[in-house]
N, C-alpha and C positions, 0 to 999 in steps of 0.2 A: 367489564368494569369501566369506570371512568376515572380520569385524572382527578386528584384532589384540587381544591381551589388554590390559585396562586395569583400573585401580582405579575404584571407584565411591563417590561421596560423596553424601549427601542432607542438605544443610544445612537448618535451619529458619528462618534469617534471612539477609538480604542480607549482613550483616556476616560471618556464618559462611561464606557462599559466597565472598566476596572473600578471606577468610583461606585457604580451601582452594586457591583459584586461585593466590594468591601463593606458597603453599608447594609447589605442583606444578611439575614441570619443564615440562610442556606439558599444557594442560587445555582442555576444551570444556564449555560449559553446554548442558543439554538440558532442554526442557520437553515440547512435544508430540512432537518427534522425527521429524516427517513428512518433513523434508528431511535432517536430520543422520543418521538411521539408515541410509538408502541410501548416503550418502557414507562412513560407517564400513564398511559391508559391502564397498564397492568399494576401500577403503583409500585414498580420496582425503584422508581425515583419519585420523590415528592418534594420538589423545591418550593420555597416560599416565594421566590421571584424567578421568572423566566426572562432571560435577557436575550433579546432578538438582535443578533449581530449581522443579519443578512443585508443591511443597508450601509455598512461601514465601508467607505470607499478605499480605505487603506488595505482592505483584504481582497480587493479586486485586482485583476490584471494579469496578463501573461507577457513576459518580456525576456529578451536575451541580454545578459549583462556579464561582461568579462568571462565569456566562455561557460556561463551557467544559464540555464533556463529557469526563471523564477515564475512559479505558478502560485498566484494568490490563493489563499485558503478557500475563497468563495468560488473558485473555478468549478463549474458544474461538471458532473460526470460526462454529460453529453458533449461538452466542449472538447474533451480529450479525444472524441471521435472525429471532430471536424476542424480543429484549430490547425492552421498550416505550420505555425512555429513548433507545436508539439509533434506533428507528423514528421517534420524535418529533423528536429534536434533530440526528440525523445520518442522514437517510433515504437519502442517496446511498450510504452504507456498506451499508445494508440492501438496496438495489437491486443492489449488486455481489455480495453474498454468495452468492446461488444459483449464480453462475458459477464459484465457487471449487471446483475439483476435483469430488470425489464425497462423499456423506454420510459415509462411514467416515473420510475424511481431515478433513472439517469437524468431526467430533465430537472429534477428538484435536488437530488443529492449532491453534496459538495466533496471535492477532493480532500479539503481540510478536515471535514467531518469524518470521512472514512479513515484517514490516517490518525486522527485524534482518538477515535474509538478503538482502533487497532484490533478489529475482529480477525482472529487468525485464519478464518476461512475466506476473507475478502481479498480481492485481487490487488488493489492499489497499495495497501501496506507492504505486501510482499515485493511489489515492483519497486518500491522505494529502496529496499535492500539490494535488489538486482542491479539497479541503476547507480548505486553508490550515492544516493541523495543525501542532502542535509535538511533537517527540519528546523524552520525558523519559529522560535517561541518568544512571546512577549509577555511582560508583566508591567506593572506601574513603574518599575525602576529601569526598564530598558529591554533590549532584545538580545537573544543569543541564538546560535545555530548548533544543532546537535546532529552528528552523523547518524544515519539510519541504523547503523550497526550498534549504536549505543542507546537508541531511542526506545526500542521495544524491550520491555523488561520481563513481563509475565502476562498471564491471561488478562486482557483488557487493562494492563498496567503499562504506562509509558513514562517518559521523562517529564511529562507535563505535571506541574505542581498545581494544587488547588488555586483557582482563580486565574491561572495563566491561559493565554490564547495561542493556539497554533495559527500563525499568521501567513505562512507560505511554505512551499516545498521548493528547494533548490536542487536542480538536476544537472550534472555535468553534460554539456552538449555533446552529441554524438561525434566521435572522431573518425577520421579516415581509417579504414581497416577493421572497424568494429562491426560485428554481426550480432544479431539478436533473434530470439524466438520466444514465443509464448503459446501455451495451450493448457487446457484443463479437461478433466474427465468428470462429467456430471450426468446424472440420470436423465435430466431434461435441461435444455438450454434455459438459463436464467435461475436454475436451482443452485444452491450452494454446491461447490465442487466437492467431489470425493477426494480429489487431489489436484493441485494446479502447480505450474512451474513457469518461471520466466528466467531467461539467461541472457547475459551480455558478455561477448567475448572479444578480446583483442587478438586479431589474427594476422599472421604474416604468411600469406599464401595459405597452405593447408596446416600450418603450425599454430597451435594455441599458445600465445604468449602469456595471457592471463584470462581468467574467466570468473564471473560472478553468477552463481546459481542460487535462486531463491524459490522456496516452496511455500505453498499455502495449504491449509487444511490438514496438516500433518503433526500439529503440536499445539501448545498453548500460545505460541506467538508465530508470526511468519519466521521462516528459518533459512539461514544460509547453509548450503551443503559444502562445508569447508573441505572435507575429505575427498569428495568427488571433484572439487575444484583442483585440489593438489594432484589428483590422479591424472588430470588433463594438462596441467601447466607444463609447457616446454615440449609437449608431444605433438606429433602429427595426428590430426583428427581422422583416425581410421577405425576400422572395426574393433581392433584390439584395445585402442584407447577408450572407445565407447563402452566396451564390456568392463574395463577396469573402473571407469567412473560409476557404472551401474552397481558393481560389486561394492564400491566404497560407500555407497549410500547406507549400508548397514551400520556404519559408524556414525552417520549423520542423523539418521531418523529413528526415533523411538515413538511412533504415533500411539496414542491411547486407543484402546478398544472401546467401542460403544455399541449401542443397540443396532446400528445400521451396518456395521462392518468391523470384523476383527482386525487387529493391528497388522497381522501378517498380510492380509489382503491389501490394506492401504499401502504398506511398504512395497508390495509387488507392483501395484499400480504406479507408484512413484518411479520404480525402476523402468517400467515400460514407457512412461511418459518422458523420462529423461532420455531414453534411447531414441525416441521419436524426435525430440527437439535437437539433440546432437546430430541426428541424421539430416535434419533441416539445415543446420549450420554447415554440415559437410557438403550439402548440395548447393549452397549459396555461393555464387561466383564472387 
C-alpha cells in the first residue's frame, strides 16, 4: 500500500509548528519517521498535513544543567551510543542503545520519537522509567515536565495531548554509589525483545539503599517492578535477596499471551533476566 496524499510543512520553530498544526484539519509531526512512515504506508494514519520538525533547533542538543542531563527530542539513537555526556551521566541509556533495532534505524530514529510513540517493547521508553526521567512537553501556551512514572498511561497512550510536542527528556545525572545494568532476550539481535530490563540502584557497599527496575515487552506499557524493588530495598544484595526479588515479580508482571509466547514463559524469562542483572550489580565493584 501507499500513503494517502497529504500536504507537507517544514517549520523552523516550535511556534510555527504549533500554528501549522492548529490550522490543519488533521496533522502529524514527523522527525526520524522510523515508526510513522510504515503506519502511513499502511494507512493506519492518514493526516492531511505532515509537519516535519526535524530542523527545529529548539529540539536539538545534549547538555548538563543543574544535575540533570537534558536530551533534546531530536537526539538520534546513534548519538546515545557515542555521546560522552550520555556515557558519563546516563550510562544505562548507552548500555541499552546497541539493542535498539539496527544501525540504519538508529542513524535516523530519534529519542523523542521513541518516547512519544511509547512502544511497550522499545528500549528507551522503559529506560526513562528506570532512570527516573522527566519528559518535557510543549504546546502553544508553554512547557511542562512530566515524570516518566506518570507519562506512560496505556498502550501507545501517553500524557501527550493532541498537537503537543515532546521536546526533551531530562535524566538525573548519575550519582556516586549508583550502579546500573541492562539486557534483553531476543531471538535475534535487533528483533523486538521477548523481554528486556534495565535497573539503576543506589548502593552503599553491598547494601541496596534504593533501586528502580523497569521492564519492556511485558505489558501494554513499559513497567516498573515495584514489588521486586521493595523486596531489595534495605537488603544486602546476596543470593537470598535476588531470589526474593525474582519471586516478587509475580506481583509486578501480568504479561499477555500471544501467538509467539505464553504469558508463563514470558514471566519466567523476566525472572531469569532479573536474576542475571542483579548478579551483574552484585559483581560490580
